[in-house]
C-alpha positions as CSV (number, residue, x, y, z in Angstrom):
1,M,40.1,37.1,12.9
2,E,36.3,37.5,12.8
3,E,34.3,34.5,11.6
4,T,31.8,34.6,8.8
5,L,29.2,32.4,7.1
6,V,28.7,32.2,3.3
7,F,25.3,31.7,1.7
8,I,25.3,30.7,-2.0
9,D,22.2,30.9,-4.3
10,E,23.2,28.3,-6.9
11,G,20.5,29.4,-9.3
12,F,22.2,32.8,-9.7
13,L,25.7,31.4,-9.5
14,G,25.1,28.7,-12.2
15,K,23.7,31.4,-14.6
16,L,26.8,33.6,-13.9
17,T,29.4,30.9,-14.5
18,K,27.6,30.0,-17.8
19,H,27.9,33.7,-18.7
20,F,31.6,33.9,-17.9
21,G,32.2,30.6,-19.6
22,R,30.5,31.9,-22.8
23,G,27.8,29.2,-22.8
24,N,29.6,26.6,-20.8
25,Y,29.4,26.3,-17.0
26,I,32.7,26.9,-15.2
27,K,33.4,24.0,-12.9
28,F,34.7,25.3,-9.7
29,N,35.0,24.3,-6.0
30,K,32.2,26.0,-4.0
31,L,34.1,25.7,-0.7
32,I,37.3,27.3,-2.1
33,L,35.2,30.2,-3.6
34,A,33.5,30.7,-0.2
35,K,36.9,30.7,1.6
36,N,38.5,33.0,-1.0
37,L,35.7,35.6,-0.7
38,S,35.9,35.4,3.1
39,K,39.6,36.0,3.0
40,K,39.1,39.0,0.6
41,Q,36.9,40.6,3.3
42,G,39.5,39.9,6.1
43,L,37.2,37.3,7.6
44,L,37.7,33.7,8.7
45,F,35.4,31.3,6.9
46,K,33.3,29.2,9.3
47,H,30.5,27.5,7.2
48,L,28.9,27.4,3.8
49,F,25.2,27.2,3.2
50,Y,24.5,26.0,-0.4
51,Y,21.0,26.4,-1.9
52,T,20.1,24.5,-5.0
53,A,17.4,22.2,-6.6
54,P,17.7,18.8,-8.4
55,P,17.0,18.9,-12.1
56,F,13.5,18.5,-13.4
57,Q,12.2,15.0,-13.8
58,G,9.2,14.3,-16.0
59,T,6.6,11.6,-15.5
60,P,8.1,9.3,-16.7
61,P,11.5,11.0,-16.9
62,K,13.3,11.1,-20.2
63,K,16.7,9.5,-20.7
64,E,18.6,12.9,-20.6
65,E,16.6,13.9,-17.4
66,I,17.7,10.6,-15.7
67,E,21.3,11.2,-16.7
68,R,21.2,14.8,-15.5
69,K,19.7,13.7,-12.2
70,S,22.4,11.0,-11.8
71,G,25.2,13.5,-12.3
72,Y,23.5,15.9,-9.8
73,D,23.1,13.1,-7.2
74,T,26.8,12.2,-7.5
75,F,27.8,15.9,-7.1
76,I,25.5,16.4,-4.0
77,K,26.6,13.2,-2.4
78,A,30.3,14.3,-2.7
79,L,29.5,17.8,-1.5
80,S,27.5,16.5,1.5
81,K,30.5,14.6,2.9
82,N,32.1,17.9,3.9
83,K,31.1,19.0,7.4
84,D,31.7,22.6,6.5
85,I,28.8,22.7,4.0
86,T,25.1,22.6,4.6
87,I,23.1,21.8,1.5
88,R,19.4,22.9,1.2
89,E,17.4,21.6,-1.8
90,G,14.2,23.0,-3.2
91,R,12.5,21.7,-6.3
92,V,12.3,22.6,-10.0
93,Q,9.0,23.5,-11.7
94,K,8.5,23.2,-15.4
95,L,6.5,26.1,-16.9
96,F,6.0,27.4,-20.5
97,D,6.5,30.9,-21.9
98,K,4.1,32.6,-24.3
99,N,5.6,30.7,-27.3
100,K,5.2,27.4,-25.4
101,N,8.9,27.0,-24.8
102,P,9.7,25.2,-21.5
103,I,11.1,27.4,-18.6
104,F,12.5,25.8,-15.5
105,K,12.2,27.6,-12.2
106,Q,13.5,26.8,-8.8
107,K,10.8,26.7,-6.1
108,G,11.3,26.8,-2.3
109,V,15.0,27.7,-2.4
110,D,14.5,31.3,-1.4
111,T,12.4,30.2,1.6
112,L,15.0,27.8,2.8
113,M,17.7,30.5,2.6
114,T,15.5,33.0,4.4
115,I,14.9,30.5,7.2
116,D,18.6,29.9,7.7
117,L,19.4,33.6,7.6
118,S,16.8,34.3,10.3
119,H,18.6,31.9,12.6
120,V,22.1,33.3,12.2
121,K,22.0,35.6,15.3
122,E,20.8,32.8,17.6
123,D,22.8,29.9,16.1
124,Y,26.1,31.6,15.5
125,L,26.7,34.0,18.4
126,N,30.2,35.0,17.4
127,V,29.3,35.8,13.8
128,K,28.7,39.6,13.1
129,K,29.2,39.6,9.4
130,I,27.9,37.2,6.7
131,I,28.4,36.9,2.9
132,I,25.5,36.3,0.5
133,I,26.0,35.4,-3.1
134,T,22.8,36.2,-5.0
135,S,21.0,38.8,-7.2
136,D,17.5,38.2,-5.8
137,T,15.6,41.2,-4.4
138,D,13.4,38.8,-2.4
139,F,16.1,38.6,0.2
140,S,15.9,42.4,0.9
141,P,13.5,42.0,3.9
142,I,15.6,39.4,5.7
143,I,18.8,41.4,5.0
144,N,17.2,44.5,6.5
145,D,16.2,42.4,9.5
146,L,19.7,41.1,10.0
147,E,21.2,44.5,9.7
148,K,18.8,45.8,12.4
149,R,19.9,42.9,14.7
150,G,23.5,43.9,14.3
151,I,24.6,41.4,11.6
152,K,26.4,43.1,8.7
153,V,25.6,41.6,5.3
154,I,28.2,41.6,2.5
155,L,26.7,41.0,-0.9
156,Y,28.5,39.4,-3.8
157,T,26.6,39.7,-7.0
158,Y,27.0,40.7,-10.7
159,F,25.1,43.2,-12.8
160,D,25.3,45.0,-16.1
161,K,24.3,48.6,-16.3
162,K,21.4,47.9,-18.6
163,R,18.0,48.0,-17.0
164,G,16.0,44.8,-17.5
165,D,19.1,42.9,-18.4
166,R,19.3,39.3,-17.2
167,F,22.0,40.4,-14.8
168,S,20.3,43.6,-13.6
169,V,20.2,43.9,-9.8
170,S,17.7,46.2,-8.0
171,N,19.0,49.2,-6.0
172,E,16.8,47.9,-3.1
173,L,19.0,44.8,-2.8
174,L,22.2,46.8,-3.1
175,N,21.2,49.5,-0.6
176,C,20.0,47.2,2.2
177,C,23.4,45.5,2.5
178,S,26.4,46.9,4.4
179,S,28.5,46.6,1.3
180,Y,28.4,44.9,-2.1
181,F,31.0,43.6,-4.6
182,Q,30.8,42.3,-8.2
183,L,31.9,38.8,-8.8
184,T,34.5,38.4,-11.6
185,K,35.6,35.6,-13.8
186,K,38.8,35.5,-11.8
187,D,36.9,34.6,-8.6
188,F,35.9,31.4,-10.3
189,E,39.3,30.8,-12.0
190,D,40.9,31.0,-8.5
191,A,38.6,28.2,-7.3
192,L,38.7,25.9,-10.3
193,L,38.4,22.1,-9.7
194,K,41.9,20.6,-9.8
195,S,41.1,18.6,-13.0
196,D,40.2,21.9,-14.8
197,K,43.4,23.9,-13.8
């Protein structure tokens, strides 16, 4: 069976699980999700690359920010023990919208994923197909480059048909991949943490 790598954009995935969970994040096993999607494609899972960012910390951090960071650190520590997972962390920037409401944006995460994707052909000689879980058009150039180098890119994403919707995905991203599939709530239910089953 052909080997594959899975690349997860947690910023997108977290937003999607909250959508499917109707305001509550679905707690699921990232590795099981990656293995299940690989199996769906008739591929043998080899390695998971997971891209995320620690929660924002003010100066000084508020009590809830400290608690959130502590929970995040525990999760990352547990995840990092698995040799089948590579974790890449960016950072979170606090901005404000026109009504002065805080907005939190991940920074540097896309760059980290792009770097890893650019090394696939050289670092994984037997891998000819990879799976990317994202909705970000910024990955289109590297996906086009991978396709030119003979690496097929399978996209797992989610979108509504409404233009400008928070789950809209550009045709540019969809068209540059070898194939694309919509994630479903069942994909997460099939990978629930044991305590949530």
